[in-house]
C-alpha positions, 0 to 999 in steps of 0.5 A, a space after each residue: 479450540 485449536 481445531 476451530 482456529 485452524 478451521 478459521 484459516 482454512 480459507 486462507 490456506 486454500 486461496 494461497 494454494 490456488 494462487 501457487 497452483 495458478 502462477 507456477 504453471 504460468 511462470 514455468 511455461 514462460 520460462 520454457 518458451 522464452 528465447 535463450 540468447 546471450 546477454 547483450 551489454 546494452 540490456 544492462 545499461 540504465 535506460 529511461 523511456 528507452 533513452 540513455 539518461 542525461 544529467 543528474 540523477 537526483 533532482 530537487 523535489 518540490 514540497 509544495 503539496 506536502 500537506 495535501 499528501 499528509 491529508 491523503 494518507 490520513 484519510 486513506 488510513 481512516 477510510 480503511 479502518 472505518 470501513 472495517 468497523 462499519 461492516 461489523 458495527 451491528 455485531 459489536 457491543 456499545 463499548 466498541 464505539 469509544 475506541 473508534 472515537 479515540 481513533 478518529 480524534 487522533 486522525 483528525 489531530 493529524 489532519 489538523 497538523 497537516 493543515 497547520 503545516 500547509 500555512 507554514 510555507 517558510 519551512 519548505 
């Protein structure tokens, strides 16, 4: 039982090992060939596109597209879960359809709320 569980994660461990083996030499080589100079005080100044920033750091953020951002998040999460469910739907029992219908109901309720918020421009 435990051996089967470990065997299921062997691919993940191999990919993690490959990621470490591929990135560690790149980081070491870049560290070895990088120029070693004393730190310059200009390097630590706050910069914005190479220019010293002017004015206030905080600005007013327009909430005009708030409802559309909410709808994007809802569709994004829905697409991720529907893709995973759709890939294995042929191998799932028929009773697995009920949880996905409940999930879609919750997601469409969230989208309805976002549409409701888009009409209430007075709260922005």
